[in-house]
N, C-alpha and C positions, 0 to 999 in steps of 0.2 A: 269535896269538891271540885269535878272532873277541869280535866286542861285545859278541853275545852270551850268551860263554863271562862277561861283566864285566858281565854286568848282573845287579843283585839278584833274585832270586825271594820272593813272601812269600804263603807258605800259607793261604789262609782258607776252605778247605775243612773244610763238617758248620756252618761258621754263617753265619747265616738274617739278610738284611737287617730292622735296617737296620747290621749288627756290621760290615762286610766294608768300607763304605763310614766308617765312626768308625776303624774301626781303619786301612786304605787315606790317611783324610786325616793322622789322628796319624804312622804314619811317614814319608809323603810330608811334611811339618813337617822332619823334621831329618834330608831331601836337599837338596842345594846347586839351585839353578836348572838347569837342562837336565840332572838326571841322568836315570835313563829305569828301570823298576821293574815286571817281574813280577804280576800281583796272578791267583792260581789259585782257583777258588772251585766251589763246585757250588752257588750259593743258583740259581736260574731268574732272579730277580728282580733279578740281578745285569747280569743285559744290558741295562735302564732304568737302573739304579740307579748304574751307573759313570761311562755315559757323562757323563747328567745332571750328581754331581758334580764331572768332567770339565771341560765347558762351566763349571759354579758358580764353582767353585778358579780359574780359570785354566790347568788344566792340558791336555798336549793326552795326546788319547788315539790315541794312533798304530798301535793293533793290535787286533783282537782275531780272538781264534780257538775254535773252538768245540774240544771234548776229551774225551777219554768218559766223562762224569761232572758236566763242568763248562765252562766256561772259563776262557779267560787274556786278561787287556788287560794291554799294554805302554803304560806311561803313561809320559810324559814335565813332568817337574817341572816349571810355569809362573817365573815369574820373582815 
């Protein structure tokens, strides 16, 4: 089994700022440090907001992927 297939995906498509960050924060709080979460967004401001949130909250932004209609962010929960 690939690691990516065990990584949770959180669909935040259709939500606008600040909801993707607020919902991501809430979801990450329930996860163990080191756990990874894919966020799927359609909000163009997420390209700025999600990396800033990760830096501020101590999480690691592992990967950002441009997909049709939005962005996907792979976040590793910080300690």
